[in-house]
DSSP file (Angstrom, degrees, kcal/mol; ACC not computed):
  #  RESIDUE AA STRUCTURE BP1 BP2  ACC     N-H-->O    O-->H-N    N-H-->O    O-->H-N    TCO  KAPPA ALPHA  PHI   PSI    X-CA   Y-CA   Z-CA
    1    1 A M              0   0    0      0, 0.0     2,-0.1     0, 0.0    59,-0.0   0.000 360.0 360.0 360.0 139.1  119.7  108.5  104.6
    2    2 A D        -     0   0    0      1,-0.1     2,-0.0    10,-0.1     0, 0.0  -0.398 360.0 -98.4 -76.7 152.3  117.1  107.8  107.2
    3    3 A D        -     0   0    0     -2,-0.1     2,-0.5     9,-0.1     9,-0.2  -0.334  30.1-123.1 -59.0 146.1  114.4  105.0  106.9
    4    4 A L  E     -A   11   0A   0      7,-2.9     7,-3.9    -2,-0.0     2,-0.4  -0.882  30.5-157.2 -90.0 131.4  110.9  105.8  105.7
    5    5 A V  E     +A   10   0A   0     -2,-0.5     5,-0.2     5,-0.2     7,-0.0  -0.934  16.8 174.4-121.4 131.6  108.4  104.7  108.3
    6    6 A T        -     0   0    0      3,-2.8   104,-0.0    -2,-0.4    64,-0.0  -0.644  53.8 -85.7-117.1 175.3  104.7  103.9  107.8
    7    7 A P  S    S+     0   0    0      0, 0.0     3,-0.0     0, 0.0    -2,-0.0   0.859 125.0  13.9 -54.9 -35.8  102.3  102.5  110.3
    8    8 A R  S    S+     0   0    0     62,-0.1    62,-2.6    98,-0.1    63,-0.4   0.474 121.2  59.1-117.0  -3.1  103.3   98.9  109.6
    9    9 A L  E     - B   0  69A   0     60,-0.3    -3,-2.8    61,-0.2     2,-0.5  -0.892  54.1-148.0-135.0 157.1  106.5   99.1  107.6
   10   10 A I  E     -AB   5  68A   0     58,-2.8    58,-2.6    -2,-0.3     2,-0.8  -0.990  13.0-158.2-113.4 123.1  110.1  100.3  107.4
   11   11 A L  E     -AB   4  67A   0     -7,-3.9    -7,-2.9    -2,-0.5    56,-0.2  -0.918  16.3-163.8-106.3 109.2  111.3  101.3  104.0
   12   12 A H  E     - B   0  66A   0     54,-2.8    54,-3.1    -2,-0.8     2,-0.4  -0.824  18.1-129.0 -98.4 122.7  115.1  101.0  104.5
   13   13 A P  E     - B   0  65A   0      0, 0.0     2,-0.3     0, 0.0    52,-0.3  -0.554  30.4-129.2 -72.7 125.1  117.3  102.7  101.8
   14   14 A L        -     0   0    0     50,-2.5    50,-0.3    -2,-0.4    46,-0.1  -0.564  14.6-145.6 -76.5 136.2  119.8  100.0  100.6
   15   15 A S     >  -     0   0    0     -2,-0.3     4,-2.4     1,-0.1     5,-0.2  -0.583  31.8-105.3 -82.3 157.2  123.5  100.9  100.6
   16   16 A P  H  > S+     0   0    0      0, 0.0     4,-2.1     0, 0.0     5,-0.2   0.873 123.6  53.9 -49.6 -40.3  125.7   99.4   97.8
   17   17 A D  H  > S+     0   0    0      2,-0.2     4,-2.4     1,-0.2     5,-0.1   0.939 108.3  49.4 -63.7 -44.7  127.1   97.0  100.4
   18   18 A E  H  > S+     0   0    0      1,-0.2     4,-2.5     2,-0.2    -1,-0.2   0.866 109.5  50.8 -64.8 -37.3  123.7   95.8  101.4
   19   19 A A  H  X S+     0   0    0     -4,-2.4     4,-2.1     2,-0.2    -1,-0.2   0.888 108.1  53.4 -68.0 -36.8  122.6   95.3   97.8
   20   20 A Q  H  X S+     0   0    0     -4,-2.1     4,-2.0     2,-0.2    -2,-0.2   0.931 110.6  46.7 -61.3 -47.3  125.8   93.2   97.3
   21   21 A R  H  X>S+     0   0    0     -4,-2.4     5,-2.3     2,-0.2     4,-1.0   0.934 107.8  56.1 -59.5 -43.4  124.9   91.0  100.2
   22   22 A L  H ><5S+     0   0    0     -4,-2.5     3,-1.2     1,-0.3    -1,-0.2   0.925 108.9  47.7 -51.6 -49.1  121.3   90.7   99.0
   23   23 A L  H 3<5S+     0   0    0     -4,-2.1    -1,-0.3     1,-0.3    -2,-0.2   0.824 112.5  48.6 -60.1 -35.3  122.7   89.4   95.7
   24   24 A A  H 3<5S-     0   0    0     -4,-2.0    -1,-0.3    -3,-0.2    -2,-0.2   0.566 112.2-120.9 -80.8  -8.9  124.9   87.0   97.6
   25   25 A G  T <<5S+     0   0    0     -3,-1.2    -3,-0.2    -4,-1.0    -2,-0.1   0.774  74.0 125.0  69.0  29.2  122.1   85.8   99.8
   26   26 A E      < -     0   0    0     -5,-2.3    -1,-0.2    -6,-0.2    -2,-0.1  -0.854  48.6-154.2-120.8  92.2  123.9   86.9  102.9
   27   27 A P        -     0   0    0      0, 0.0     2,-0.1     0, 0.0     6,-0.0  -0.262  27.8-106.2 -62.8 158.3  122.0   89.3  105.2
   28   28 A D    >   -     0   0    0      1,-0.1     3,-1.8   -10,-0.1   -10,-0.0  -0.303  41.0 -91.6 -78.1 170.7  124.1   91.6  107.3
   29   29 A S  T 3  S+     0   0    0      1,-0.3    -1,-0.1    -2,-0.1     0, 0.0   0.721 125.7  41.5 -63.4 -27.4  124.3   90.9  111.0
   30   30 A D  T 3  S+     0   0    0      2,-0.0     2,-0.3     0, 0.0    -1,-0.3   0.356  95.2  99.2-102.1   3.1  121.3   93.1  112.0
   31   31 A A    <   -     0   0    0     -3,-1.8     2,-0.4    43,-0.0    43,-0.1  -0.667  51.4-164.5 -93.0 144.6  119.0   92.1  109.1
   32   32 A R  E     -c   74   0A   0     41,-0.7    43,-3.3    -2,-0.3     2,-0.4  -0.993  10.3-162.0-124.3 133.1  116.2   89.5  109.4
   33   33 A W  E     -c   75   0A   0     -2,-0.4    43,-0.1    41,-0.3    41,-0.1  -0.923  22.5-115.7-120.1 145.4  114.7   88.1  106.1
   34   34 A A    >   -     0   0    0     41,-2.5     3,-2.4    -2,-0.4    41,-0.0  -0.451  40.4-105.1 -70.1 153.5  111.4   86.3  105.7
   35   35 A P  T 3  S+     0   0    0      0, 0.0    -1,-0.1     0, 0.0    41,-0.1   0.739 120.7  46.1 -55.7 -23.7  112.0   82.7  104.6
   36   36 A D  T 3  S+     0   0    0      3,-0.0    -2,-0.1    40,-0.0    40,-0.0   0.099  93.7 137.4-100.6  20.5  111.0   83.5  101.0
   37   37 A Y    <   +     0   0    0     -3,-2.4     2,-0.1     1,-0.1    -4,-0.1  -0.928  45.4  38.5-121.0 140.3  113.0   86.6  100.7
   38   38 A P  S    S-     0   0    0      0, 0.0     2,-0.2     0, 0.0    -1,-0.1   0.564  75.5-168.9 -83.7 157.1  114.8   87.7   98.5
   39   39 A T     >  -     0   0    0     -2,-0.1     4,-2.1    57,-0.1     3,-0.3  -0.502  44.2 -91.8 -98.0 172.4  112.7   86.8   95.4
   40   40 A A  H  > S+     0   0    0      1,-0.2     4,-1.9     2,-0.2     5,-0.2   0.858 128.7  56.7 -52.8 -42.3  114.0   87.0   91.8
   41   41 A G  H  > S+     0   0    0      2,-0.2     4,-2.1     1,-0.2    -1,-0.2   0.875 104.2  51.6 -46.1 -52.3  112.5   90.6   91.8
   42   42 A D  H  > S+     0   0    0     -3,-0.3     4,-2.4     1,-0.2    -2,-0.2   0.922 110.6  46.1 -58.5 -47.1  114.5   91.6   94.7
   43   43 A T  H  X S+     0   0    0     -4,-2.1     4,-1.9     1,-0.2    -1,-0.2   0.798 111.2  53.4 -69.7 -29.3  117.8   90.5   93.2
   44   44 A A  H  X S+     0   0    0     -4,-1.9     4,-1.9    -5,-0.2    -1,-0.2   0.858 110.0  48.1 -71.5 -34.5  116.9   92.1   89.9
   45   45 A G  H  X S+     0   0    0     -4,-2.1     4,-2.6     2,-0.2    -2,-0.2   0.922 110.1  51.7 -66.2 -45.2  116.3   95.4   91.7
   46   46 A A  H  X S+     0   0    0     -4,-2.4     4,-2.4     1,-0.2     5,-0.2   0.900 110.8  48.4 -55.9 -46.1  119.5   95.0   93.6
   47   47 A R  H  X S+     0   0    0     -4,-1.9     4,-2.1     2,-0.2    -1,-0.2   0.902 110.9  49.2 -61.8 -42.3  121.3   94.5   90.4
   48   48 A R  H  X S+     0   0    0     -4,-1.9     4,-2.1     2,-0.2    -2,-0.2   0.923 112.3  50.5 -62.1 -44.6  119.6   97.5   88.7
   49   49 A F  H  X S+     0   0    0     -4,-2.6     4,-2.4     1,-0.2    -2,-0.2   0.898 111.4  46.7 -60.6 -42.4  120.6   99.7   91.8
   50   50 A L  H  X S+     0   0    0     -4,-2.4     4,-2.2     2,-0.2    -1,-0.2   0.802 108.3  55.9 -72.0 -30.1  124.1   98.6   91.7
   51   51 A S  H  X S+     0   0    0     -4,-2.1     4,-2.0    -5,-0.2    -1,-0.2   0.906 109.5  46.6 -60.6 -43.9  124.3   99.2   87.9
   52   52 A V  H  X>S+     0   0    0     -4,-2.1     4,-3.4     2,-0.2     5,-0.8   0.937 109.9  54.6 -66.7 -46.5  123.1  102.9   88.5
   53   53 A C  H  X5S+     0   0    0     -4,-2.4     4,-1.2     1,-0.2    -2,-0.2   0.893 110.4  45.9 -53.3 -40.9  125.6  103.2   91.3
   54   54 A A  H  <5S+     0   0    0     -4,-2.2    -1,-0.2     1,-0.2    -2,-0.2   0.875 118.6  42.5 -70.0 -37.1  128.4  102.1   88.9
   55   55 A D  H  <5S-     0   0    0     -4,-2.0    -2,-0.2    -5,-0.1    -1,-0.2   0.900 139.6  -1.8 -74.1 -45.6  127.2  104.4   86.2
   56   56 A T  H  <5S-     0   0    0     -4,-3.4    -3,-0.2     1,-0.3    -2,-0.2   0.371 105.1 -99.8-134.1  -0.5  126.4  107.6   88.0
   57   57 A G  S  <<S-     0   0    0     -4,-1.2    -1,-0.3    -5,-0.8    -2,-0.1  -0.286  70.4 -27.7  93.7 172.0  127.0  107.0   91.8
   58   58 A N        -     0   0    0      1,-0.2     4,-0.1    -5,-0.1     5,-0.1  -0.426  56.2-159.2 -66.3 116.0  124.7  106.1   94.5
   59   59 A P    >   +     0   0    0      0, 0.0     3,-2.6     0, 0.0    -1,-0.2   0.336  32.1 171.0 -81.5  11.3  121.3  107.7   93.5
   60   60 A Q  T 3   +     0   0    0      1,-0.4    -2,-0.0     2,-0.2   -45,-0.0  -0.392  62.8  36.9 -65.4 136.1  119.8  107.8   97.0
   61   61 A P  T 3  S+     0   0    0      0, 0.0     2,-0.7     0, 0.0    -1,-0.4  -0.970 126.5  49.3 -87.6   3.4  117.4  109.1   97.9
   62   62 A F  S <  S+     0   0    0     -3,-2.6    -2,-0.2    -4,-0.1    21,-0.1  -0.295 100.6  86.9 -92.8  47.1  116.2  107.9   94.5
   63   63 A G  S    S-     0   0    0     -2,-0.7    18,-2.1     1,-0.2     2,-0.2  -0.170  83.0 -41.6-123.5-143.5  117.5  104.4   94.9
   64   64 A A  E     - D   0  80A   0    -50,-0.3   -50,-2.5    16,-0.2     2,-0.4  -0.628  45.7-167.1 -95.3 144.3  116.4  100.9   96.2
   65   65 A Y  E     -BD  13  79A   0     14,-3.1    14,-2.8   -52,-0.3     2,-0.5  -0.997  15.8-135.1-133.4 141.1  114.6  100.3   99.4
   66   66 A E  E     -BD  12  78A   0    -54,-3.1   -54,-2.8    -2,-0.4     2,-0.5  -0.842  20.5-133.2 -92.6 130.4  114.0   97.1  101.4
   67   67 A I  E     -BD  11  77A   0     10,-2.8     9,-2.8    -2,-0.5    10,-1.0  -0.713  30.4-179.8 -82.3 122.1  110.5   96.6  102.8
   68   68 A R  E     -BD  10  75A   0    -58,-2.6   -58,-2.8    -2,-0.5     2,-0.3  -0.980  33.1-115.7-126.9 141.8  110.6   95.5  106.4
   69   69 A L  E >>  -B    9   0A   0      5,-2.6     4,-1.7    -2,-0.4     3,-0.6  -0.562  26.8-140.7 -70.1 132.2  107.7   94.7  108.8
   70   70 A R  T 34 S+     0   0    0    -62,-2.6   -61,-0.2    -2,-0.3    -1,-0.1   0.807  92.4  59.8 -64.2 -33.5  107.9   97.4  111.5
   71   71 A D  T 34 S+     0   0    0    -63,-0.4    -1,-0.2     1,-0.2   -62,-0.1   0.707 130.2   6.0 -83.0 -17.4  107.1   95.2  114.5
   72   72 A H  T <4 S-     0   0    0     -3,-0.6    -1,-0.2     2,-0.1    -2,-0.2   0.256  92.1-122.0-147.9  24.8  110.0   92.9  114.0
   73   73 A A     <  +     0   0    0     -4,-1.7   -41,-0.7     1,-0.2     2,-0.4   0.683  52.8 157.5  52.2  26.8  112.1   94.4  111.2
   74   74 A Q  E     -c   32   0A   0     -5,-0.3    -5,-2.6   -43,-0.1   -41,-0.3  -0.739  44.1-121.1 -83.5 131.2  111.9   91.3  109.0
   75   75 A A  E     +cD  33  68A   0    -43,-3.3   -41,-2.5    -2,-0.4    -7,-0.3  -0.485  37.2 168.0 -70.9 130.7  112.5   92.0  105.2
   76   76 A I  E     -     0   0A   0     -9,-2.8    22,-3.6     1,-0.3     2,-0.3   0.399  58.8 -39.5-124.7  -1.5  109.6   91.0  103.1
   77   77 A G  E     -ED  97  67A   0    -10,-1.0   -10,-2.8    20,-0.3     2,-0.3  -0.993  56.3-104.4 164.6-165.6  110.4   92.7   99.7
   78   78 A G  E     +ED  96  66A   0     18,-2.6    18,-2.2    -2,-0.3     2,-0.3  -0.958  22.3 171.5-146.6 162.8  111.7   95.7   98.0
   79   79 A L  E     +ED  95  65A   0    -14,-2.8   -14,-3.1    -2,-0.3     2,-0.3  -0.960  20.2 121.1-162.3 171.8  110.7   98.7   96.0
   80   80 A G  E     -ED  94  64A   0     14,-2.1    14,-1.9    -2,-0.3     2,-0.2  -0.958  53.7 -49.4 159.0-174.3  112.4  101.9   94.7
   81   81 A F  E     -E   93   0A   0    -18,-2.1    12,-0.2    -2,-0.3    -2,-0.0  -0.579  32.7-135.6 -87.8 147.0  113.4  104.1   91.9
   82   82 A H  S    S-     0   0    0     10,-2.6    11,-0.1     1,-0.3    -1,-0.1   0.552  80.5 -49.2 -78.1  -5.1  115.0  102.9   88.7
   83   83 A G  S    S-     0   0    0      9,-0.4     9,-0.3   -21,-0.1    -1,-0.3  -0.901  85.7 -36.9 157.4 178.6  117.4  105.8   89.0
   84   84 A P  S    S-     0   0    0      0, 0.0    88,-0.1     0, 0.0     8,-0.1  -0.069  74.0 -82.0 -64.0 166.3  117.5  109.5   89.6
   85   85 A A        -     0   0    0     86,-1.1     6,-0.2     6,-0.1   -23,-0.0  -0.349  42.8-124.1 -68.1 144.4  114.8  111.8   88.1
   86   86 A D    >   -     0   0    0      4,-2.3     3,-2.0    -3,-0.1    -1,-0.1  -0.158  43.0 -83.8 -77.2-177.1  115.2  112.9   84.5
   87   87 A H  T 3  S+     0   0    0      1,-0.3    80,-0.2     2,-0.2    -1,-0.1   0.552 131.5  57.0 -75.2  -4.6  115.3  116.7   83.7
   88   88 A H  T 3  S-     0   0    0      2,-0.1    -1,-0.3    78,-0.1    36,-0.1   0.439 120.8-107.6 -97.7  -2.4  111.4  116.9   83.7
   89   89 A G  S <  S+     0   0    0     -3,-2.0    35,-3.2     1,-0.3    36,-1.4   0.850  72.1 144.5  80.8  34.4  111.3  115.5   87.3
   90   90 A T  E     +f  125   0B   0     34,-0.2    -4,-2.3    33,-0.2     2,-0.3  -0.879  24.3 179.5-114.8 136.8  110.1  112.1   86.2
   91   91 A V  E     -f  126   0B   0     34,-2.4    36,-2.7    -2,-0.4     2,-0.4  -0.901  20.1-137.1-128.1 159.8  111.1  108.8   87.9
   92   92 A T  E     -f  127   0B   0     -9,-0.3   -10,-2.6    -2,-0.3    -9,-0.4  -0.944  22.7-163.2-113.4 144.2  110.2  105.2   87.3
   93   93 A I  E     -E   81   0A   0     34,-2.6    36,-0.4    -2,-0.4     2,-0.3  -0.812  10.5-174.0-123.3 163.6  109.5  102.8   90.2
   94   94 A G  E     +E   80   0A   0    -14,-1.9   -14,-2.1    -2,-0.3     2,-0.3  -0.948   8.1 173.2-145.2 158.4  109.2   99.1   90.8
   95   95 A Y  E     +E   79   0A   0     -2,-0.3     2,-0.3   -16,-0.2   -16,-0.2  -0.987   5.2 171.3-161.3 165.2  108.2   97.0   93.7
   96   96 A G  E     -E   78   0A   0    -18,-2.2   -18,-2.6    -2,-0.3     2,-0.3  -0.905  15.0-145.7-177.0 152.5  107.5   93.4   94.9
   97   97 A L  E     -E   77   0A   0     -2,-0.3   -20,-0.3   -20,-0.2   -56,-0.1  -0.867  30.9-101.1-119.6 152.2  106.8   91.3   97.9
   98   98 A S    >   -     0   0    0    -22,-3.6     3,-1.9    -2,-0.3     4,-0.4  -0.425  42.1-109.7 -63.7 152.3  107.7   87.9   99.0
   99   99 A P  G >  S+     0   0    0      0, 0.0     3,-1.2     0, 0.0    -1,-0.1   0.804 117.3  61.1 -54.3 -32.1  104.8   85.5   98.5
  100  100 A S  G 3  S+     0   0    0      1,-0.2    -2,-0.0   -24,-0.0   -63,-0.0   0.645 104.3  51.7 -68.7 -16.7  104.3   85.1  102.2
  101  101 A A  G X  S+     0   0    0     -3,-1.9     3,-0.8   -25,-0.2     5,-0.4   0.529  83.6 118.4 -97.2  -7.3  103.6   88.9  102.3
  102  102 A H  T <   +     0   0    0     -3,-1.2    -4,-0.0    -4,-0.4     0, 0.0  -0.174  68.0  22.2 -64.2 154.6  101.0   89.0   99.6
  103  103 A G  T 3  S+     0   0    0      1,-0.1    -1,-0.2    33,-0.0    -3,-0.0   0.657  91.8  98.0  68.7  22.9   97.4   90.1  100.2
  104  104 A K  S <  S-     0   0    0     -3,-0.8    -2,-0.1     0, 0.0    -1,-0.1   0.370  96.1-108.1-121.0   5.5   97.9   92.1  103.4
  105  105 A G  S  > S+     0   0    0     -4,-0.1     4,-1.8     3,-0.0     5,-0.2   0.495  81.1 125.5  86.2   3.4   98.1   95.7  101.8
  106  106 A Y  H  >  +     0   0    0     -5,-0.4     4,-2.9     1,-0.2     5,-0.2   0.892  69.1  53.7 -63.7 -40.0  101.9   96.0  102.4
  107  107 A A  H  > S+     0   0    0      1,-0.2     4,-2.6     2,-0.2    -1,-0.2   0.924 110.9  45.5 -60.4 -45.3  102.6   96.9   98.7
  108  108 A S  H  > S+     0   0    0      2,-0.2     4,-1.7     1,-0.2    -1,-0.2   0.852 113.3  50.2 -63.0 -36.9  100.0   99.7   98.7
  109  109 A E  H  X S+     0   0    0     -4,-1.8     4,-2.0     2,-0.2    -2,-0.2   0.916 113.3  45.1 -68.2 -46.6  101.2  101.1  101.9
  110  110 A A  H  X S+     0   0    0     -4,-2.9     4,-2.4     2,-0.2    -2,-0.2   0.917 115.8  46.5 -56.8 -46.5  104.9  101.0  100.8
  111  111 A L  H  X S+     0   0    0     -4,-2.6     4,-2.5    -5,-0.2    -1,-0.2   0.857 109.4  53.9 -71.0 -33.3  104.1  102.5   97.4
  112  112 A R  H  X S+     0   0    0     -4,-1.7     4,-2.4     2,-0.2    -1,-0.2   0.922 109.8  47.6 -61.5 -47.4  102.0  105.2   98.9
  113  113 A A  H  X S+     0   0    0     -4,-2.0     4,-2.8     2,-0.2    -2,-0.2   0.930 112.0  50.2 -62.3 -47.7  104.9  106.2  101.3
  114  114 A L  H  X S+     0   0    0     -4,-2.4     4,-2.7     1,-0.2    -2,-0.2   0.887 110.1  51.0 -64.8 -39.1  107.4  106.2   98.3
  115  115 A L  H  X S+     0   0    0     -4,-2.5     4,-2.7     2,-0.2     5,-0.2   0.934 110.7  48.1 -63.7 -43.7  105.0  108.4   96.2
  116  116 A T  H  X S+     0   0    0     -4,-2.4     4,-2.4     2,-0.2    -2,-0.2   0.952 112.9  48.4 -59.8 -45.3  104.6  110.9   99.1
  117  117 A F  H  X S+     0   0    0     -4,-2.8     4,-1.4     1,-0.2    -2,-0.2   0.935 111.6  50.7 -62.3 -44.5  108.4  111.0   99.6
  118  118 A A  H  <>S+     0   0    0     -4,-2.7     5,-2.4     1,-0.2     3,-0.4   0.911 110.1  47.4 -58.9 -44.9  108.9  111.5   95.9
  119  119 A R  H ><5S+     0   0    0     -4,-2.7     3,-1.4     1,-0.2    -1,-0.2   0.872 108.8  55.3 -62.9 -37.4  106.4  114.4   95.6
  120  120 A A  H 3<5S+     0   0    0     -4,-2.4    -1,-0.2     1,-0.3    -2,-0.2   0.802 105.5  54.8 -68.4 -25.6  108.0  116.1   98.7
  121  121 A H  T 3<5S-     0   0    0     -4,-1.4    -1,-0.3    -3,-0.4    47,-0.2   0.100 127.6 -94.9 -98.7  22.5  111.4  115.9   96.9
  122  122 A G  T < 5S+     0   0    0     -3,-1.4    46,-0.4     1,-0.3    -3,-0.2   0.603  71.5 152.2  89.2  12.7  110.2  117.7   93.9
  123  123 A I      < -     0   0    0     -5,-2.4    -1,-0.3    -6,-0.2   -33,-0.2  -0.556  23.1-171.6 -75.7 142.4  109.3  114.8   91.7
  124  124 A T        +     0   0    0    -35,-3.2    38,-2.2     1,-0.3     2,-0.3   0.603  66.4  24.6-110.1 -16.6  106.5  115.7   89.2
  125  125 A C  E     -fG  90 161B   0    -36,-1.4   -34,-2.4    36,-0.2     2,-0.5  -0.984  57.2-165.2-151.7 136.3  105.7  112.3   87.7
  126  126 A V  E     -fG  91 160B   0     34,-2.5    34,-1.7    -2,-0.3     2,-0.3  -0.986  14.8-166.5-127.0 128.8  106.1  108.8   88.8
  127  127 A K  E     +fG  92 159B   0    -36,-2.7   -34,-2.6    -2,-0.5     2,-0.3  -0.773  11.9 165.0-113.8 154.6  105.8  106.0   86.3
  128  128 A G  E     - G   0 158B   0     30,-2.4    30,-3.5    -2,-0.3     2,-0.3  -0.979  13.8-158.6-161.0 159.5  105.4  102.1   86.6
  129  129 A D  E     - G   0 157B   0    -36,-0.4     2,-0.3    -2,-0.3    28,-0.2  -0.950   6.7-176.5-142.3 162.8  104.4   99.2   84.6
  130  130 A T  E     - G   0 156B   0     26,-2.0    26,-2.7    -2,-0.3    -2,-0.0  -0.982  35.7 -89.7-153.1 155.3  103.1   95.6   85.2
  131  131 A D  E >   - G   0 155B   0     -2,-0.3     3,-1.6    24,-0.2    24,-0.2  -0.339  38.9-113.6 -63.9 152.7  102.3   92.6   83.2
  132  132 A H  T 3  S+     0   0    0     22,-1.4    -1,-0.1     1,-0.3    23,-0.1   0.814 117.1  47.5 -56.1 -34.6   98.8   92.2   81.9
  133  133 A D  T 3  S+     0   0    0      1,-0.2     2,-1.6     2,-0.1    -1,-0.3   0.446  84.9  96.5 -92.7   3.6   98.1   89.2   84.1
  134  134 A N    <>  +     0   0    0     -3,-1.6     4,-2.2     1,-0.2     3,-0.2  -0.474  44.3 161.0 -87.2  67.3   99.5   90.9   87.3
  135  135 A I  H  >  +     0   0    0     -2,-1.6     4,-1.9     1,-0.2    -1,-0.2   0.845  67.7  58.2 -51.8 -40.5   96.1   92.0   88.5
  136  136 A A  H  > S+     0   0    0     -3,-0.2     4,-2.0     1,-0.2    -1,-0.2   0.918 107.9  46.2 -66.1 -46.7   97.3   92.5   92.1
  137  137 A S  H  > S+     0   0    0     -3,-0.2     4,-2.7     1,-0.2     5,-0.2   0.898 109.9  54.5 -62.6 -40.2  100.0   95.0   91.0
  138  138 A Q  H  X S+     0   0    0     -4,-2.2     4,-2.1     1,-0.2    -1,-0.2   0.901 109.8  47.1 -59.6 -38.1   97.4   96.8   88.8
  139  139 A H  H  X S+     0   0    0     -4,-1.9     4,-2.2     2,-0.2    -1,-0.2   0.853 109.4  55.5 -75.3 -31.9   95.2   97.1   91.9
  140  140 A V  H  X S+     0   0    0     -4,-2.0     4,-1.3     2,-0.2    -2,-0.2   0.965 110.2  44.3 -59.0 -57.6   98.2   98.4   93.9
  141  141 A M  H  <>S+     0   0    0     -4,-2.7     5,-2.5     1,-0.2     3,-0.2   0.885 115.1  47.1 -60.2 -41.7   98.9  101.2   91.4
  142  142 A T  H ><5S+     0   0    0     -4,-2.1     3,-2.0    -5,-0.2    -1,-0.2   0.913 106.9  57.8 -70.9 -37.8   95.3  102.3   91.1
  143  143 A A  H 3<5S+     0   0    0     -4,-2.2    -1,-0.2     1,-0.3    -2,-0.2   0.814 108.0  47.9 -61.0 -26.5   94.8  102.2   94.9
  144  144 A V  T 3<5S-     0   0    0     -4,-1.3    -1,-0.3    -3,-0.2    -2,-0.2   0.345 128.1 -95.5 -98.2  10.4   97.6  104.7   95.3
  145  145 A G  T < 5S+     0   0    0     -3,-2.0    -3,-0.2     1,-0.3     2,-0.1   0.479  74.2 143.6  96.6   1.4   96.3  107.1   92.6
  146  146 A M      < -     0   0    0     -5,-2.5     2,-0.4    -6,-0.2    -1,-0.3  -0.497  39.6-142.2 -74.3 145.8   98.3  105.9   89.6
  147  147 A Q  E     -H  159   0B   0     12,-3.3    12,-2.2    -2,-0.1     2,-0.4  -0.881  15.2-115.2-111.3 143.2   96.4  106.0   86.4
  148  148 A L  E     +H  158   0B   0     -2,-0.4    10,-0.2    10,-0.2     3,-0.1  -0.649  40.9 167.7 -70.9 127.8   96.6  103.5   83.4
  149  149 A V  E     -     0   0B   0      8,-3.3     2,-0.3     1,-0.4     9,-0.2   0.546  56.0 -13.0-123.2 -13.0   98.0  105.6   80.6
  150  150 A A  E     -H  157   0B   0      7,-1.1     7,-3.7     2,-0.0    -1,-0.4  -0.937  52.5-160.3 179.5 160.3   98.9  103.0   77.9
  151  151 A E  E     -H  156   0B   0     -2,-0.3     5,-0.2     5,-0.2     2,-0.2  -0.987   2.8-171.2-152.8 154.4   99.4   99.3   77.2
  152  152 A D        -     0   0    0      3,-2.5    -2,-0.0    -2,-0.3     5,-0.0  -0.583  55.6 -71.3-131.4-167.2  101.2   97.0   74.7
  153  153 A E  S    S+     0   0    0     -2,-0.2   -21,-0.1     1,-0.2     3,-0.1   0.706 129.7  25.4 -71.7 -18.3  101.1   93.4   74.1
  154  154 A R  S    S+     0   0    0      1,-0.2   -22,-1.4   -23,-0.1     2,-0.3   0.815 118.4  33.8-109.3 -37.6  103.1   92.7   77.2
  155  155 A L  E     -G  131   0B   0    -24,-0.2    -3,-2.5   -23,-0.1     2,-0.4  -0.772  54.2-140.4-129.7 159.4  102.6   95.5   79.8
  156  156 A R  E     -GH 130 151B   0    -26,-2.7   -26,-2.0    -2,-0.3     2,-0.4  -0.971  28.0-144.8-116.3 138.1  100.2   98.0   81.2
  157  157 A Y  E     -GH 129 150B   0     -7,-3.7    -8,-3.3    -2,-0.4    -7,-1.1  -0.888  17.4-175.6-111.4 129.6  101.8  101.4   82.0
  158  158 A Y  E     +GH 128 148B   0    -30,-3.5   -30,-2.4    -2,-0.4     2,-0.3  -0.896   4.7 171.5-125.2 152.2  100.7  103.6   84.9
  159  159 A E  E     -GH 127 147B   0    -12,-2.2   -12,-3.3    -2,-0.3     2,-0.4  -0.982  19.9-155.4-150.9 165.1  101.7  107.0   86.1
  160  160 A I  E     -G  126   0B   0    -34,-1.7   -34,-2.5    -2,-0.3     2,-0.3  -0.992  18.5-170.8-137.3 134.9  100.8  109.8   88.6
  161  161 A T  E     -G  125   0B   0     -2,-0.4   -36,-0.2   -36,-0.2   -37,-0.1  -0.921  17.9-148.5-125.1 158.1  101.6  113.4   88.0
  162  162 A W    >   -     0   0    0    -38,-2.2     3,-1.0    -2,-0.3    -2,-0.0  -0.914  24.3-144.2-123.9  99.4  101.5  116.4   90.2
  163  163 A P  T 3  S+     0   0    0      0, 0.0     3,-0.1     0, 0.0   -38,-0.0  -0.219  75.8  31.0 -69.8 154.4  100.7  119.5   88.1
  164  164 A G  T 3  S+     0   0    0      1,-0.3     2,-0.4   -40,-0.0   -40,-0.0   0.578  89.1 115.5  81.4   8.7  102.2  122.9   88.9
  165  165 A R    <   -     0   0    0     -3,-1.0     2,-0.3   -41,-0.1    -1,-0.3  -0.912  51.9-151.4-107.8 143.3  105.4  121.6   90.4
  166  166 A A        -     0   0    0     -2,-0.4     2,-0.2    -3,-0.1   -77,-0.1  -0.835  31.0-102.4-108.5 142.9  108.8  122.2   88.8
  167  167 A A        -     0   0    0     -2,-0.3     2,-0.2   -80,-0.2   -44,-0.1  -0.447  38.1-141.6 -64.2 134.3  111.6  119.8   89.3
  168  168 A T     >  -     0   0    0    -46,-0.4     4,-1.7   -47,-0.2     5,-0.2  -0.543  24.4-109.4 -93.4 166.4  114.1  120.9   91.9
  169  169 A S  H  > S+     0   0    0      1,-0.2     4,-1.0     2,-0.2    -1,-0.1   0.840 121.1  57.1 -64.3 -26.6  117.8  120.5   91.7
  170  170 A E  H  4 S+     0   0    0      1,-0.2     3,-0.4     2,-0.2    -1,-0.2   0.907 102.8  53.3 -63.6 -39.0  117.5  117.9   94.5
  171  171 A A  H  4 S+     0   0    0      1,-0.2   -86,-1.1     2,-0.2    -1,-0.2   0.871 111.8  45.7 -66.5 -34.1  115.1  115.9   92.4
  172  172 A R  H  <        0   0    0     -4,-1.7    -1,-0.2     1,-0.2    -2,-0.2   0.627 360.0 360.0 -82.2 -14.2  117.7  115.8   89.5
  173  173 A S     <        0   0    0     -4,-1.0    -1,-0.2    -3,-0.4    -2,-0.2   0.466 360.0 360.0 -80.7 360.0  120.6  114.9   91.7
């Protein structure tokens, strides 16, 4: 699968081998990592991706992506789908950046590109959640059009839907 490219970022779809290297803390020969990458969130995302791969096969294009700066290809975070779409065309997403990349609009830019990609591939609903105290993540989700739909004692739940679209077989695969 090809990279997704935005004005400032490259969203590189991780292969299972790349996810294993991320967990081991060993970038491949052509990868450059920010000094504070990967974070605990990146390794958790890689573990989730590898678990989905083990259970159902590689879910790409609905898998994990590494966020890289376009001007020098340095990895600064990750985002992606928690797995393939359900039978309604719904996916759940997660994302995170290295602390050195915070406050520059990269998360909104990356998430906006992922939502555009999801919609173009037949997804009808994208869900995400964040801790109550993670105000930055709440701003990111609202900035890209996601709406707060529920909350509990731990989390706030967001989603975006596109009415009138039916899930395609590609979205379910």
